[in-house]
VEXDO-95705 format. One record per residue (C-alpha): residue number from 1; residue in three letters; x, y, z. Coordinates in Angstrom, 1 decimal, padded with zeros to 4 digits. Example, Ala and Ser with C-alpha at 12.3 -4.5 7.8 and 13.67 -1.06 7.14 Angstrom:
// residues 2
[atom 1; 'ALA'; [012.3; -004.5; 007.8]]
[atom 2; 'SER'; [013.7; -001.1; 007.1]]
This chain:
// residues 443
[atom 1; 'MET'; [-023.2; 005.9; -003.7]]
[atom 2; 'SER'; [-019.5; 006.2; -004.5]]
[atom 3; 'PHE'; [-016.8; 008.8; -005.0]]
[atom 4; 'SER'; [-016.8; 010.7; -008.3]]
[atom 5; 'ALA'; [-013.5; 012.0; -009.5]]
[atom 6; 'SER'; [-012.5; 015.7; -009.7]]
[atom 7; 'PRO'; [-008.9; 015.9; -011.0]]
[atom 8; 'THR'; [-008.2; 019.5; -010.3]]
[atom 9; 'THR'; [-007.5; 019.9; -006.6]]
[atom 10; 'GLU'; [-004.1; 018.9; -005.1]]
[atom 11; 'ILE'; [-004.1; 017.4; -001.6]]
[atom 12; 'LYS'; [-001.4; 018.8; 000.6]]
[atom 13; 'SER'; [-002.9; 018.7; 004.1]]
[atom 14; 'LEU'; [-005.9; 017.3; 006.1]]
[atom 15; 'ARG'; [-007.8; 020.4; 005.3]]
[atom 16; 'ASP'; [-007.7; 019.5; 001.6]]
[atom 17; 'LEU'; [-009.4; 016.2; 002.1]]
[atom 18; 'SER'; [-013.1; 015.8; 001.0]]
[atom 19; 'PRO'; [-015.7; 014.9; 003.6]]
[atom 20; 'HIS'; [-015.9; 011.4; 002.0]]
[atom 21; 'GLN'; [-012.2; 010.9; 002.4]]
[atom 22; 'ARG'; [-012.3; 012.0; 006.0]]
[atom 23; 'ARG'; [-015.2; 009.7; 006.8]]
[atom 24; 'SER'; [-013.4; 006.7; 005.1]]
[atom 25; 'GLY'; [-010.4; 007.4; 007.3]]
[atom 26; 'ILE'; [-012.4; 007.7; 010.5]]
[atom 27; 'ALA'; [-014.3; 004.4; 009.7]]
[atom 28; 'ALA'; [-011.1; 002.5; 009.0]]
[atom 29; 'TRP'; [-009.4; 003.9; 012.1]]
[atom 30; 'LEU'; [-012.4; 003.1; 014.4]]
[atom 31; 'GLY'; [-012.6; -000.4; 012.9]]
[atom 32; 'TRP'; [-008.9; -001.0; 013.7]]
[atom 33; 'LEU'; [-009.3; 000.6; 017.1]]
[atom 34; 'PHE'; [-011.9; -002.0; 018.1]]
[atom 35; 'ASP'; [-009.9; -004.7; 016.4]]
[atom 36; 'GLY'; [-007.3; -004.1; 019.0]]
[atom 37; 'LEU'; [-009.8; -004.0; 021.8]]
[atom 38; 'ASP'; [-011.5; -007.3; 021.0]]
[atom 39; 'MET'; [-008.3; -009.2; 020.0]]
[atom 40; 'HIS'; [-006.5; -008.6; 023.3]]
[atom 41; 'ILE'; [-009.3; -008.8; 025.9]]
[atom 42; 'TYR'; [-008.7; -012.6; 026.0]]
[atom 43; 'THR'; [-004.9; -012.3; 026.5]]
[atom 44; 'LEU'; [-005.4; -010.3; 029.7]]
[atom 45; 'VAL'; [-007.4; -013.0; 031.4]]
[atom 46; 'ALA'; [-006.5; -016.1; 029.5]]
[atom 47; 'THR'; [-004.7; -018.0; 032.3]]
[atom 48; 'PRO'; [-007.2; -017.5; 035.1]]
[atom 49; 'PHE'; [-010.3; -017.7; 032.9]]
[atom 50; 'VAL'; [-009.3; -020.9; 031.3]]
[atom 51; 'ALA'; [-008.3; -022.3; 034.7]]
[atom 52; 'ALA'; [-011.8; -021.5; 036.0]]
[atom 53; 'LEU'; [-013.4; -023.2; 033.0]]
[atom 54; 'LEU'; [-011.3; -026.3; 033.5]]
[atom 55; 'MET'; [-012.0; -026.6; 037.2]]
[atom 56; 'GLN'; [-013.9; -029.8; 038.2]]
[atom 57; 'GLY'; [-015.8; -029.0; 041.3]]
[atom 58; 'SER'; [-013.1; -027.9; 043.8]]
[atom 59; 'VAL'; [-010.3; -029.6; 041.9]]
[atom 60; 'ALA'; [-008.1; -027.2; 039.9]]
[atom 61; 'ALA'; [-006.6; -028.2; 036.6]]
[atom 62; 'SER'; [-002.8; -028.6; 036.3]]
[atom 63; 'PRO'; [-000.8; -025.5; 035.1]]
[atom 64; 'LYS'; [000.3; -027.6; 032.1]]
[atom 65; 'ASP'; [-003.3; -028.4; 031.2]]
[atom 66; 'VAL'; [-004.3; -024.7; 031.6]]
[atom 67; 'ASP'; [-001.4; -023.5; 029.4]]
[atom 68; 'THR'; [-002.2; -026.1; 026.7]]
[atom 69; 'LYS'; [-005.9; -025.3; 026.5]]
[atom 70; 'ALA'; [-005.2; -021.6; 026.6]]
[atom 71; 'SER'; [-002.8; -021.9; 023.7]]
[atom 72; 'ILE'; [-005.2; -024.0; 021.7]]
[atom 73; 'ILE'; [-007.9; -021.3; 022.1]]
[atom 74; 'GLN'; [-005.4; -018.7; 020.9]]
[atom 75; 'ALA'; [-004.4; -021.0; 018.0]]
[atom 76; 'ALA'; [-008.1; -021.2; 017.0]]
[atom 77; 'PHE'; [-008.3; -017.4; 017.2]]
[atom 78; 'LEU'; [-005.4; -017.1; 014.8]]
[atom 79; 'VAL'; [-006.8; -019.6; 012.4]]
[atom 80; 'GLY'; [-010.1; -017.8; 012.5]]
[atom 81; 'TRP'; [-008.3; -014.5; 011.8]]
[atom 82; 'ALA'; [-006.6; -016.1; 008.8]]
[atom 83; 'LEU'; [-009.8; -017.6; 007.4]]
[atom 84; 'GLY'; [-011.7; -014.3; 008.0]]
[atom 85; 'GLY'; [-009.1; -012.4; 006.1]]
[atom 86; 'GLY'; [-009.7; -014.6; 003.1]]
[atom 87; 'PHE'; [-013.5; -014.9; 003.4]]
[atom 88; 'PHE'; [-014.3; -011.3; 004.2]]
[atom 89; 'GLY'; [-011.5; -010.1; 001.9]]
[atom 90; 'ARG'; [-013.3; -011.9; -000.9]]
[atom 91; 'LEU'; [-016.6; -010.3; 000.1]]
[atom 92; 'GLY'; [-014.9; -006.9; 000.0]]
[atom 93; 'ASP'; [-014.1; -007.4; -003.6]]
[atom 94; 'VAL'; [-017.6; -008.6; -004.5]]
[atom 95; 'LEU'; [-019.9; -006.6; -002.2]]
[atom 96; 'GLY'; [-017.7; -003.5; -001.7]]
[atom 97; 'ARG'; [-015.5; -002.1; 001.0]]
[atom 98; 'SER'; [-018.1; -000.2; 003.1]]
[atom 99; 'ARG'; [-020.7; -002.9; 003.2]]
[atom 100; 'THR'; [-018.1; -005.6; 004.2]]
[atom 101; 'LEU'; [-016.6; -003.3; 006.8]]
[atom 102; 'VAL'; [-019.9; -003.3; 008.6]]
[atom 103; 'LEU'; [-020.3; -007.1; 008.5]]
[atom 104; 'THR'; [-016.8; -007.7; 009.9]]
[atom 105; 'ILE'; [-017.3; -005.3; 012.9]]
[atom 106; 'LEU'; [-020.7; -006.9; 013.7]]
[atom 107; 'PHE'; [-019.1; -010.3; 013.6]]
[atom 108; 'TYR'; [-016.2; -009.7; 016.0]]
[atom 109; 'ALA'; [-018.2; -007.5; 018.4]]
[atom 110; 'GLY'; [-021.0; -010.1; 018.7]]
[atom 111; 'PHE'; [-018.9; -013.1; 019.3]]
[atom 112; 'THR'; [-016.5; -011.3; 021.7]]
[atom 113; 'GLY'; [-019.5; -010.4; 023.8]]
[atom 114; 'LEU'; [-020.8; -014.0; 023.7]]
[atom 115; 'SER'; [-017.5; -015.2; 025.2]]
[atom 116; 'ALA'; [-018.7; -013.9; 028.6]]
[atom 117; 'PHE'; [-021.3; -016.7; 028.7]]
[atom 118; 'CYS'; [-019.0; -019.6; 028.1]]
[atom 119; 'THR'; [-019.1; -022.5; 030.6]]
[atom 120; 'GLU'; [-016.6; -024.9; 028.9]]
[atom 121; 'TRP'; [-013.2; -024.2; 027.5]]
[atom 122; 'TRP'; [-014.3; -025.3; 024.1]]
[atom 123; 'HIS'; [-017.2; -022.9; 024.2]]
[atom 124; 'LEU'; [-014.6; -020.1; 024.5]]
[atom 125; 'LEU'; [-012.6; -021.6; 021.7]]
[atom 126; 'ILE'; [-015.6; -021.4; 019.3]]
[atom 127; 'CYS'; [-016.4; -017.8; 020.3]]
[atom 128; 'ARG'; [-012.8; -016.7; 019.8]]
[atom 129; 'PHE'; [-012.6; -018.4; 016.5]]
[atom 130; 'LEU'; [-015.8; -016.8; 015.2]]
[atom 131; 'SER'; [-014.8; -013.3; 016.5]]
[atom 132; 'ALA'; [-011.5; -013.7; 014.8]]
[atom 133; 'LEU'; [-013.2; -014.2; 011.4]]
[atom 134; 'GLY'; [-014.4; -010.6; 011.6]]
[atom 135; 'ILE'; [-011.1; -009.2; 012.9]]
[atom 136; 'GLY'; [-009.2; -010.8; 010.1]]
[atom 137; 'GLY'; [-011.7; -009.5; 007.5]]
[atom 138; 'GLU'; [-011.7; -006.0; 008.9]]
[atom 139; 'TRP'; [-007.9; -005.6; 008.4]]
[atom 140; 'ALA'; [-008.1; -006.4; 004.7]]
[atom 141; 'VAL'; [-011.2; -004.2; 004.0]]
[atom 142; 'GLY'; [-010.0; -001.2; 006.0]]
[atom 143; 'ALA'; [-006.5; -001.3; 004.4]]
[atom 144; 'SER'; [-008.0; -001.4; 000.9]]
[atom 145; 'LEU'; [-010.6; 001.3; 001.7]]
[atom 146; 'LEU'; [-007.8; 003.8; 002.6]]
[atom 147; 'SER'; [-005.4; 002.7; -000.1]]
[atom 148; 'GLU'; [-008.1; 003.6; -002.7]]
[atom 149; 'THR'; [-009.2; 006.9; -001.2]]
[atom 150; 'TRP'; [-006.2; 008.7; 000.3]]
[atom 151; 'PRO'; [-003.1; 010.2; -001.3]]
[atom 152; 'LYS'; [-000.5; 007.6; -002.3]]
[atom 153; 'ASN'; [002.4; 009.7; -000.9]]
[atom 154; 'TRP'; [000.7; 009.6; 002.5]]
[atom 155; 'ARG'; [000.7; 005.8; 002.7]]
[atom 156; 'PRO'; [003.5; 005.4; 005.3]]
[atom 157; 'TRP'; [001.8; 007.8; 007.7]]
[atom 158; 'ILE'; [-001.7; 006.3; 007.0]]
[atom 159; 'ALA'; [-000.2; 002.9; 007.8]]
[atom 160; 'ALA'; [001.3; 004.2; 011.0]]
[atom 161; 'THR'; [-001.9; 005.8; 012.0]]
[atom 162; 'LEU'; [-004.0; 002.7; 011.3]]
[atom 163; 'GLN'; [-001.6; 000.5; 013.3]]
[atom 164; 'THR'; [-001.7; 003.0; 016.1]]
[atom 165; 'ALA'; [-005.5; 002.6; 016.1]]
[atom 166; 'VAL'; [-004.9; -001.1; 017.0]]
[atom 167; 'ASN'; [-002.5; -000.1; 019.7]]
[atom 168; 'MET'; [-005.0; 002.3; 021.1]]
[atom 169; 'GLY'; [-007.6; -000.5; 021.1]]
[atom 170; 'VAL'; [-005.2; -002.7; 023.1]]
[atom 171; 'LEU'; [-004.8; 000.2; 025.6]]
[atom 172; 'LEU'; [-008.6; 000.3; 025.8]]
[atom 173; 'ALA'; [-008.5; -003.4; 026.6]]
[atom 174; 'CYS'; [-005.9; -002.7; 029.3]]
[atom 175; 'ALA'; [-008.1; 000.0; 030.7]]
[atom 176; 'ALA'; [-011.0; -002.4; 030.9]]
[atom 177; 'GLY'; [-008.8; -005.0; 032.6]]
[atom 178; 'ALA'; [-007.4; -002.5; 035.1]]
[atom 179; 'THR'; [-010.9; -001.2; 035.8]]
[atom 180; 'PHE'; [-012.3; -004.7; 036.6]]
[atom 181; 'ALA'; [-009.2; -005.5; 038.7]]
[atom 182; 'TRP'; [-010.0; -002.3; 040.8]]
[atom 183; 'ILE'; [-013.6; -003.3; 041.1]]
[atom 184; 'VAL'; [-012.6; -006.7; 042.4]]
[atom 185; 'ASN'; [-010.2; -005.1; 044.9]]
[atom 186; 'GLN'; [-013.1; -003.0; 046.1]]
[atom 187; 'GLY'; [-015.1; -006.1; 046.8]]
[atom 188; 'TRP'; [-017.9; -005.2; 044.3]]
[atom 189; 'MET'; [-017.3; -008.2; 042.1]]
[atom 190; 'THR'; [-015.6; -011.6; 042.4]]
[atom 191; 'GLU'; [-012.5; -012.2; 040.4]]
[atom 192; 'ALA'; [-014.1; -015.1; 038.5]]
[atom 193; 'MET'; [-017.0; -012.9; 037.5]]
[atom 194; 'SER'; [-014.7; -010.1; 036.3]]
[atom 195; 'HIS'; [-013.0; -012.4; 033.9]]
[atom 196; 'ARG'; [-016.4; -013.0; 032.2]]
[atom 197; 'VAL'; [-017.8; -009.5; 032.3]]
[atom 198; 'VAL'; [-014.7; -007.9; 030.7]]
[atom 199; 'PHE'; [-015.7; -009.6; 027.4]]
[atom 200; 'LEU'; [-019.0; -007.6; 027.3]]
[atom 201; 'VAL'; [-016.9; -004.5; 026.6]]
[atom 202; 'GLY'; [-016.2; -006.1; 023.2]]
[atom 203; 'ILE'; [-019.8; -005.4; 022.1]]
[atom 204; 'LEU'; [-019.2; -001.7; 021.9]]
[atom 205; 'PRO'; [-017.8; -001.7; 018.3]]
[atom 206; 'ALA'; [-021.2; -002.8; 017.0]]
[atom 207; 'LEU'; [-022.5; 000.8; 017.7]]
[atom 208; 'ILE'; [-020.4; 002.4; 015.0]]
[atom 209; 'THR'; [-021.7; 000.2; 012.2]]
[atom 210; 'LEU'; [-024.9; 002.2; 011.8]]
[atom 211; 'TRP'; [-022.8; 005.4; 011.2]]
[atom 212; 'ILE'; [-020.5; 003.6; 008.8]]
[atom 213; 'ARG'; [-023.3; 002.2; 006.6]]
[atom 214; 'LYS'; [-024.9; 005.6; 006.3]]
[atom 215; 'ALA'; [-021.8; 007.9; 006.0]]
[atom 216; 'VAL'; [-019.1; 005.9; 004.1]]
[atom 217; 'PRO'; [-019.7; 005.3; 000.4]]
[atom 218; 'GLU'; [-018.0; 002.7; -001.8]]
[atom 219; 'THR'; [-014.8; 003.8; -003.4]]
[atom 220; 'GLU'; [-014.7; 005.1; -007.0]]
[atom 221; 'GLU'; [-011.9; 002.7; -007.9]]
[atom 222; 'TRP'; [-013.9; -000.3; -006.8]]
[atom 223; 'GLU'; [-017.0; 000.9; -008.6]]
[atom 224; 'HIS'; [-015.2; 001.5; -011.9]]
[atom 225; 'ALA'; [-013.4; -001.9; -011.7]]
[atom 226; 'LYS'; [-016.7; -003.6; -010.9]]
[atom 227; 'LYS'; [-018.3; -002.1; -014.0]]
[atom 228; 'ASP'; [-015.4; -003.1; -016.3]]
[atom 229; 'ALA'; [-014.9; -006.7; -015.2]]
[atom 230; 'LYS'; [-016.0; -009.4; -012.8]]
[atom 231; 'PRO'; [-013.8; -010.1; -009.8]]
[atom 232; 'PRO'; [-011.1; -012.6; -010.7]]
[atom 233; 'ALA'; [-011.3; -016.1; -009.2]]
[atom 234; 'ILE'; [-009.4; -016.6; -006.0]]
[atom 235; 'ARG'; [-007.1; -019.1; -007.8]]
[atom 236; 'GLU'; [-005.8; -016.1; -009.8]]
[atom 237; 'LEU'; [-003.7; -015.3; -006.7]]
[atom 238; 'PHE'; [-001.5; -018.2; -007.8]]
[atom 239; 'GLY'; [-001.8; -017.4; -011.5]]
[atom 240; 'PRO'; [001.3; -016.5; -013.6]]
[atom 241; 'GLN'; [000.9; -012.8; -013.1]]
[atom 242; 'VAL'; [000.4; -012.6; -009.4]]
[atom 243; 'ALA'; [001.8; -015.9; -008.0]]
[atom 244; 'GLY'; [005.4; -014.6; -007.3]]
[atom 245; 'THR'; [004.0; -011.8; -005.2]]
[atom 246; 'THR'; [001.5; -014.0; -003.4]]
[atom 247; 'TRP'; [004.1; -016.6; -002.4]]
[atom 248; 'ARG'; [006.7; -014.0; -001.2]]
[atom 249; 'VAL'; [004.3; -012.0; 000.9]]
[atom 250; 'LEU'; [002.6; -015.2; 002.3]]
[atom 251; 'ILE'; [005.9; -016.7; 003.5]]
[atom 252; 'ILE'; [007.1; -013.4; 005.1]]
[atom 253; 'CYS'; [003.8; -013.0; 006.9]]
[atom 254; 'ALA'; [003.7; -016.6; 008.0]]
[atom 255; 'VAL'; [007.2; -016.6; 009.5]]
[atom 256; 'SER'; [007.1; -013.2; 011.1]]
[atom 257; 'LEU'; [003.6; -013.5; 012.5]]
[atom 258; 'THR'; [004.4; -016.9; 014.1]]
[atom 259; 'ALA'; [007.2; -015.2; 016.1]]
[atom 260; 'HIS'; [005.1; -012.1; 016.8]]
[atom 261; 'TRP'; [002.0; -013.9; 018.1]]
[atom 262; 'ALA'; [004.1; -016.3; 020.2]]
[atom 263; 'PHE'; [005.4; -013.2; 022.0]]
[atom 264; 'MET'; [002.0; -011.4; 022.2]]
[atom 265; 'PHE'; [000.3; -014.4; 023.8]]
[atom 266; 'TRP'; [003.1; -015.9; 026.0]]
[atom 267; 'GLN'; [004.4; -012.6; 027.3]]
[atom 268; 'GLN'; [001.5; -012.4; 029.8]]
[atom 269; 'SER'; [002.4; -015.8; 031.2]]
[atom 270; 'LEU'; [006.0; -014.8; 031.5]]
[atom 271; 'ILE'; [005.0; -011.7; 033.5]]
[atom 272; 'ARG'; [002.8; -013.8; 035.8]]
[atom 273; 'ALA'; [005.8; -016.2; 036.4]]
[atom 274; 'LEU'; [008.3; -013.6; 037.4]]
[atom 275; 'PRO'; [009.4; -013.8; 041.0]]
[atom 276; 'GLU'; [008.2; -010.3; 041.8]]
[atom 277; 'VAL'; [004.8; -011.0; 040.4]]
[atom 278; 'LYS'; [003.8; -014.7; 041.1]]
[atom 279; 'THR'; [003.5; -014.1; 044.8]]
[atom 280; 'LEU'; [000.9; -011.3; 044.3]]
[atom 281; 'SER'; [-002.9; -011.7; 044.5]]
[atom 282; 'GLY'; [-004.9; -012.5; 041.4]]
[atom 283; 'PRO'; [-006.1; -008.9; 040.7]]
[atom 284; 'ASP'; [-002.6; -007.6; 041.3]]
[atom 285; 'GLN'; [-001.2; -010.1; 038.8]]
[atom 286; 'THR'; [-003.7; -008.9; 036.3]]
[atom 287; 'ASN'; [-002.6; -005.4; 036.9]]
[atom 288; 'ALA'; [001.0; -006.5; 036.2]]
[atom 289; 'VAL'; [-000.1; -008.0; 032.9]]
[atom 290; 'VAL'; [-002.0; -004.8; 032.0]]
[atom 291; 'GLU'; [001.1; -002.7; 032.8]]
[atom 292; 'ALA'; [003.3; -004.9; 030.6]]
[atom 293; 'LEU'; [000.9; -004.6; 027.7]]
[atom 294; 'VAL'; [000.8; -000.9; 028.1]]
[atom 295; 'TRP'; [004.6; -000.7; 027.8]]
[atom 296; 'ILE'; [004.4; -002.8; 024.7]]
[atom 297; 'MET'; [001.7; -000.6; 023.1]]
[atom 298; 'CYS'; [003.4; 002.6; 024.0]]
[atom 299; 'GLY'; [006.6; 001.3; 022.3]]
[atom 300; 'SER'; [004.5; 000.1; 019.3]]
[atom 301; 'ILE'; [002.9; 003.5; 018.8]]
[atom 302; 'ILE'; [006.3; 005.1; 018.5]]
[atom 303; 'GLY'; [007.5; 002.2; 016.3]]
[atom 304; 'ASN'; [004.6; 002.8; 013.8]]
[atom 305; 'TYR'; [005.9; 006.2; 013.0]]
[atom 306; 'VAL'; [009.6; 005.1; 013.1]]
[atom 307; 'ALA'; [008.7; 002.5; 010.5]]
[atom 308; 'GLY'; [006.8; 005.1; 008.4]]
[atom 309; 'LEU'; [009.8; 007.4; 008.5]]
[atom 310; 'LEU'; [012.1; 004.7; 007.4]]
[atom 311; 'ALA'; [009.8; 003.8; 004.5]]
[atom 312; 'LYS'; [009.7; 007.5; 003.4]]
[atom 313; 'LEU'; [013.5; 007.8; 003.6]]
[atom 314; 'TRP'; [014.4; 004.5; 002.0]]
[atom 315; 'SER'; [011.6; 002.2; 000.8]]
[atom 316; 'TYR'; [009.1; -000.3; 002.1]]
[atom 317; 'ARG'; [011.4; -003.2; 001.5]]
[atom 318; 'THR'; [014.4; -001.8; 003.3]]
[atom 319; 'ALA'; [012.3; -000.6; 006.2]]
[atom 320; 'ILE'; [010.6; -004.0; 006.6]]
[atom 321; 'VAL'; [014.0; -005.8; 006.6]]
[atom 322; 'VAL'; [015.5; -003.4; 009.2]]
[atom 323; 'MET'; [012.5; -003.6; 011.5]]
[atom 324; 'LEU'; [012.3; -007.4; 011.3]]
[atom 325; 'LEU'; [016.0; -007.7; 012.2]]
[atom 326; 'ALA'; [015.6; -005.3; 015.1]]
[atom 327; 'TYR'; [012.6; -007.4; 016.3]]
[atom 328; 'ALA'; [014.9; -010.5; 016.3]]
[atom 329; 'VAL'; [017.7; -008.7; 018.2]]
[atom 330; 'ALA'; [015.3; -007.4; 020.8]]
[atom 331; 'MET'; [013.7; -010.8; 021.4]]
[atom 332; 'LEU'; [017.0; -012.6; 021.7]]
[atom 333; 'CYS'; [018.4; -010.0; 024.1]]
[atom 334; 'ALA'; [015.2; -010.0; 026.3]]
[atom 335; 'PHE'; [014.8; -013.7; 026.6]]
[atom 336; 'HIS'; [018.3; -015.2; 026.4]]
[atom 337; 'ASN'; [018.4; -015.9; 030.2]]
[atom 338; 'ALA'; [015.6; -016.5; 032.6]]
[atom 339; 'THR'; [017.3; -014.6; 035.4]]
[atom 340; 'ALA'; [019.0; -011.8; 033.4]]
[atom 341; 'TRP'; [016.4; -009.1; 034.0]]
[atom 342; 'THR'; [014.2; -007.9; 036.8]]
[atom 343; 'HIS'; [010.5; -007.1; 036.4]]
[atom 344; 'SER'; [011.3; -003.4; 035.8]]
[atom 345; 'GLN'; [014.0; -004.2; 033.3]]
[atom 346; 'MET'; [011.8; -006.6; 031.5]]
[atom 347; 'LEU'; [009.2; -003.9; 031.0]]
[atom 348; 'VAL'; [011.8; -001.8; 029.3]]
[atom 349; 'TRP'; [012.6; -004.7; 026.9]]
[atom 350; 'TYR'; [008.8; -005.0; 026.3]]
[atom 351; 'ALA'; [008.7; -001.4; 025.2]]
[atom 352; 'VAL'; [011.7; -002.0; 022.8]]
[atom 353; 'ILE'; [010.0; -005.1; 021.3]]
[atom 354; 'GLY'; [006.8; -003.0; 021.0]]
[atom 355; 'LEU'; [008.8; -000.4; 019.0]]
[atom 356; 'CYS'; [009.9; -003.1; 016.6]]
[atom 357; 'GLN'; [006.3; -004.1; 016.0]]
[atom 358; 'GLY'; [005.9; -001.0; 013.9]]
[atom 359; 'VAL'; [006.9; -003.3; 011.0]]
[atom 360; 'PHE'; [003.4; -004.6; 010.8]]
[atom 361; 'GLY'; [002.0; -001.2; 010.1]]
[atom 362; 'LEU'; [004.0; -001.1; 006.9]]
[atom 363; 'PHE'; [002.1; -004.1; 005.6]]
[atom 364; 'THR'; [-001.1; -002.1; 005.8]]
[atom 365; 'MET'; [-000.4; 000.1; 002.8]]
[atom 366; 'CYS'; [002.4; -002.0; 001.2]]
[atom 367; 'LEU'; [000.4; -005.1; 000.5]]
[atom 368; 'PRO'; [-003.0; -004.0; -001.1]]
[atom 369; 'PRO'; [-001.4; -002.1; -004.1]]
[atom 370; 'LEU'; [000.6; -005.2; -005.0]]
[atom 371; 'PHE'; [-002.6; -006.8; -006.3]]
[atom 372; 'PRO'; [-005.1; -005.9; -009.0]]
[atom 373; 'THR'; [-008.1; -003.8; -007.8]]
[atom 374; 'LEU'; [-010.7; -006.6; -007.9]]
[atom 375; 'LEU'; [-008.3; -009.0; -006.2]]
[atom 376; 'ARG'; [-007.0; -006.4; -003.7]]
[atom 377; 'THR'; [-008.8; -007.2; -000.5]]
[atom 378; 'THR'; [-008.7; -010.9; -001.4]]
[atom 379; 'GLY'; [-004.9; -010.8; -002.0]]
[atom 380; 'ALA'; [-004.0; -008.7; 001.0]]
[atom 381; 'GLY'; [-006.4; -010.5; 003.3]]
[atom 382; 'PHE'; [-005.3; -013.9; 002.2]]
[atom 383; 'CYS'; [-001.5; -013.3; 002.2]]
[atom 384; 'TYR'; [-001.4; -011.4; 005.5]]
[atom 385; 'ASN'; [-003.9; -013.5; 007.4]]
[atom 386; 'ILE'; [-003.2; -016.9; 006.1]]
[atom 387; 'GLY'; [000.2; -016.6; 007.9]]
[atom 388; 'ARG'; [-001.8; -016.7; 011.1]]
[atom 389; 'ILE'; [-002.5; -020.4; 010.5]]
[atom 390; 'VAL'; [001.2; -021.1; 010.7]]
[atom 391; 'ALA'; [001.3; -018.7; 013.7]]
[atom 392; 'ALA'; [-001.5; -020.6; 015.4]]
[atom 393; 'VAL'; [000.6; -023.8; 015.2]]
[atom 394; 'GLY'; [003.7; -022.0; 016.4]]
[atom 395; 'THR'; [001.9; -020.5; 019.4]]
[atom 396; 'VAL'; [001.1; -024.1; 020.6]]
[atom 397; 'VAL'; [004.3; -025.8; 019.5]]
[atom 398; 'PHE'; [006.8; -023.3; 021.0]]
[atom 399; 'LYS'; [005.2; -023.8; 024.4]]
[atom 400; 'LEU'; [004.7; -027.5; 024.2]]
[atom 401; 'TYR'; [008.4; -028.1; 023.5]]
[atom 402; 'ALA'; [009.5; -025.7; 026.3]]
[atom 403; 'PRO'; [009.7; -027.0; 029.9]]
[atom 404; 'VAL'; [006.7; -026.2; 032.0]]
[atom 405; 'GLY'; [006.9; -022.5; 033.1]]
[atom 406; 'ASP'; [010.0; -021.8; 031.0]]
[atom 407; 'TYR'; [008.5; -019.0; 028.9]]
[atom 408; 'HIS'; [011.9; -017.5; 028.3]]
[atom 409; 'THR'; [013.1; -020.4; 026.2]]
[atom 410; 'ALA'; [009.9; -020.5; 024.1]]
[atom 411; 'LEU'; [010.1; -016.8; 023.3]]
[atom 412; 'TYR'; [013.9; -016.9; 022.7]]
[atom 413; 'TYR'; [013.5; -019.5; 019.9]]
[atom 414; 'ALA'; [010.4; -017.6; 018.5]]
[atom 415; 'GLY'; [012.6; -014.5; 018.1]]
[atom 416; 'LEU'; [015.0; -016.4; 015.8]]
[atom 417; 'LEU'; [012.2; -016.6; 013.2]]
[atom 418; 'PHE'; [012.5; -012.9; 012.4]]
[atom 419; 'ILE'; [015.9; -013.5; 010.8]]
[atom 420; 'PRO'; [014.7; -015.7; 007.9]]
[atom 421; 'ALA'; [011.6; -013.5; 007.6]]
[atom 422; 'ALA'; [014.0; -010.5; 007.1]]
[atom 423; 'LEU'; [016.0; -012.4; 004.5]]
[atom 424; 'ILE'; [012.8; -013.3; 002.5]]
[atom 425; 'ALA'; [011.7; -009.7; 002.7]]
[atom 426; 'LEU'; [014.7; -008.8; 000.6]]
[atom 427; 'LEU'; [012.8; -010.3; -002.3]]
[atom 428; 'LEU'; [009.8; -007.9; -002.0]]
[atom 429; 'PRO'; [009.4; -005.5; -004.9]]
[atom 430; 'GLN'; [011.3; -002.3; -004.3]]
[atom 431; 'GLU'; [009.0; 000.7; -004.0]]
[atom 432; 'ARG'; [009.8; 004.2; -002.9]]
[atom 433; 'GLU'; [006.9; 006.5; -002.0]]
[atom 434; 'GLU'; [006.8; 009.2; -004.7]]
[atom 435; 'ASP'; [005.8; 012.8; -004.1]]
[atom 436; 'THR'; [002.6; 012.4; -006.0]]
[atom 437; 'THR'; [-000.8; 013.7; -005.1]]
[atom 438; 'THR'; [-004.3; 012.3; -005.5]]
[atom 439; 'PRO'; [-007.2; 014.4; -006.7]]
[atom 440; 'ILE'; [-010.0; 015.1; -004.3]]
[atom 441; 'PRO'; [-013.2; 013.3; -005.1]]
[atom 442; 'ALA'; [-016.2; 015.6; -005.2]]
[atom 443; 'ASP'; [-019.1; 015.1; -002.8]]
């Protein structure tokens, strides 16, 4: 089943959308919501959970060893995310958007749940890598699904809303972390057990796949393109017609995501190391990490719509450049001095940094249309997610070359990377969102 075109009705509001368009929007939004949940469960408990896995009898591992192993696990997650974007992106062009969306959600839900049963640090590495395959694929498929079914002039707001779904998913992860910390404080569960059980929350996304498979059809654009031609080979991404776009987008994503993920992973360690936090009990430290992530996500939700507004007023290219430069300034101000800010002041800076993260919402609708229809999820998934391989290396390297416990220095230098990313973004094609409308597909 697919959409069939009806070119007569103009879409001006949500009420004008067809049931199929609404269901596509809900499916993509839910997929991204649970992306956020499953990707950040680990960052909430990374340090204590990895420390427990590394413990030999009653002998605890050194903080340096814990940090190194935790960062390697996060690097594996980012590599899996990159490979999943390419692999499932390709499946999305071959099998269709709806079918592949179901596969990606089942993948990341299943392996996030299995993380609860790990007994060695490398078990956790494998589970995080495999769950990331699905998360990376879901991004590409969900973005293409909406870019092919919703009005073009809505794209900045669609991008902001999808990115907000990720933020809401992270807030769900925060709620899960806070809930388990409360349960530990009540004496109903040991702290070590809570770090395991929280991963079981990640199984919940699997429940929505039955509805998606039944209610969300393939897009008309994909069905027509499939009839007219076979999907191009992956090597066409570097062919003469597309290579320029591929390389520019890939470099921008690689550089900016390296800095972004260095922050998103190491910010929790910085919070735990602050003088006001490091003397607290384990559950209270977890609560402090949860609180910090909430500040980031609240800032990011606002930033998504700020970025969308800038794209409507100016263009995607200008909005991306401005937001990347703002991200750089925020990081440099927040982390230039280890003693410059108190815990409360650092939370405010985290909210400002979160606001700047709205730039990544722009990539959602900006990237897929840059590629031909049958190369769309492959191209968007490859370019956006392959940058995570570079980010994976950066997550480890930044910390290895910073003194033990000096998270400020690692994050300060990571922030510098947003500057060249912004300069390269100046080379993106200039596109202003036009006031065009898309016909409603008939049921």
